[in-house]
N, C-alpha and C positions, 0 to 999 in steps of 0.2 A: 556416368564416368565424368569426372571433373576434367577441366583442360589440361591441367599439370599432369594428371595421371595418364591421360590419352596420349600426351606429348612423350612421356616417359616410355609407354609401351611401344609407340610408334618408332622411337630411336632404338629400343631394345630390338624390335623386330628387323629393323634395318641392319643392326650389328650381326644378328644371327642369320639373317637370310637377305643378304644385300642383293639389290636388283642390278641388272646389266643393262648397259645400252644394247638395244634391239639391232643396232648397226654394226658397231665395232666390237662389243662384248666387254667394254671397259666398265668396272664398277661405277654405279652412278652415286654423285654426291646427293645429300639430303634434299637440296633444292632442285635437283635434276628430275625430269620425268621422261621416261621411255626412251630419249636420246640424250647422249652427253652433250656438253656444250659444245665441243668441237664439232661432233656431227650436226647438230642443230644449225650451226652457222655454215655448214658445207651444204646444206640442202640447197638443190639447183632451182631456186624460185624463178619463176618467169616475169612476175610483175606486170602481167597483161591486164590486170584490173584496172590499171591506170589508163589503158588506150582503148578509146571507143573503137578504132580499127587495129585489129591484131590478128594474127594467125588463126584463132579459133573461130572468130567471126567470120572470116574468109571462107573457112570449111563450109559454112552453112549458107553462104551467100547464094540467093537463088533458089535454095532448097527450104528454109525455114525463115518466117518472119520473126526475127528475134529483136528483144530490146538490147540486150548485151550478151556477151559470152567470153569466157576466161578459163584458164587452168592455173593450177598453183605450181607444179613442178614440171621441169623437163625430165623425160623418160629417156634413158639411153641404156643399151645393152650392157649388162655387167655392172651399172651404176648404182649409187646408193638408193635412188627412187625405186628401180627395179627390184632390188633386194627387200626394200620395205613392203612393196605391193605384194611380192611373192609370199612373204611371211604373213601378211594380212589375209591374203585369199587362201592359201593352201597349208599354212602352219598353225592356225588356230589364234593367231596374234590379233584379236579384234581390238585390242587397245591402240594399236597403231592407227587404225582408221579414226577412232574418236580423238586422238592426240593430234593427228595431222588436220583432221576437221576443224578442231578448235583453232589451230593456227591459220587455216584457210579463213575461216569465219571472220577472225580478228582483222585480217587483211582486207576482206571485203567490206566490212564496217567503215573503214577508212576511205572506201571509193564512192564517189558521187554516182557511179554507174550501178552500184549494188546495194546501196545502203537503204533503199526503199522496198526490199523484198518482204512479202507478206508470208510466203509458205515455201517450204522446201519439199521436194519429191525426190526419192532415189529411184534409179533405174532398177526395176524388180528382177529378182531371179525366178525361175520356174520353181514351184513348190519341191519338185523332186531334187533339184540342184540345191536349194536352201536346206533342205532336210539334210542332204548328204554333208554339206559344209557345215552346217549348224548354224548359219546366220547369213545375212546378206552383206556383203562387204561395202556396198554403197550406202547402206542404212547406217552402217557405223560411223561412216564418213559424215552423213548429213546428221546424225545425232551430236557429233562434235560441233559442226557448223552451227547448228540450232541453239546450242549452249552459248556461242559467242554472239550470235545474230540476233537473239531472242525472237526467232521466228517459229512458226507452227510447222509440225511435221505431219504429213499424211501419207503413211507408207502404203496404205491400201487403196489409194483412188486408182492407181495405175497397177495393172496385173499382168503378167505374163501367161497367156492362155496355151501357148504350144511350146513344147520343149524342143530347143534347137541345139545344134552342134556348137562346139567352141568356135569363135571367129578367127582365132589365132591361124596364121599361115593362109588365110584366105584372101583372095584379091578384093578389090573395091567393090566391084559388081557382086561377086559371091557374098560378101558380108551383107550388102543391101538385100540380095535374095533370100539369105538366111533368116533375116529378122522381119521381112515384110509380112504384114498382117499377123504379127506375132502378139501384140499388145491389145489390150482392151480397157476401157474406163468403168469404174464402179462408183456410183454416187458421185459424179463430177459436179453436181450443183454446189457442192462444199467449196468449189474453186472459182465459182462465176465471180468474174470482176477483180480477181486476184493478180497479183504479180507474182509468178511461180518461178523458182529457181530449180531447174531439173538437174540432178547431179549423177554422174558416173565415176567409176574409179580411174579409167584411162580412155582418152580419145585417140583413135588411130584415124580412121577414115570418117567417123561421125555417123556411120550407118545406124547402130543402135540408137543413138539419141535422136537422129532423125526420125526413126520410127516410132519412138515414144512422143517426140514433140508433135508429130502429126495427129496423132490421137488427142493429146492434151489440147491442140488448138482448135478441137471440135466443140470445146466448152465454151459458152457464151461469155464474151467480155474479157477473156484471160489474157493477160500479157506474160510473154514467156522469155527468160533468160536460161542460159546453160552454163554449166561449170563442170570441171572434173578435176579430180586430184592430180591427173599427170596427163602430159601430152607427148605421145611417141611420134616423132616427126617421120614423114616419109615411109 
């Protein structure tokens, strides 16, 4: 198919089956993707990637020896970030993860704290939960980030060996207890000497990332940084 025909076909498909903004529902223009321009600019970015000391690195202070830590968006109840993550996790909208991951990756490329990442790893779901959902939402985010950052993805090095209940509504201690000894490493030699970015969808207390990070730090020579798509304060 030549380019002119491809463009005409794409334009016709856009007219017959217009795509809508996944936040406000407004019809997207041809140059828009996933979100309309208005919703794109309303995203509650943290810009923590510019700061070596920020609320995310403070969460893990004394808990994990990290190179850097950041998050892309603020998460507030009823806000746009919550709506997008809900659709990503529970409504089958995988494209939200890839789209926001690409935006996040572009942001990290411009940060001296994150532009030397070798490898990106998603927080894994238990196979039962992943089968039920159809995908791992953190992997969708990571795939988008990897496209922007030109980093390798190893989705199978870290795996969840125990099925755990949801972290929602649990206290900080209960969250830690819920994920303790839940994760395991497989073929960790692939990450020896690498600077690894561990990625989750939302950071609240950091319990899940701490459990994952402690396993990854058993790999010789690894340097670990952490990122999440969103940060739920308090």
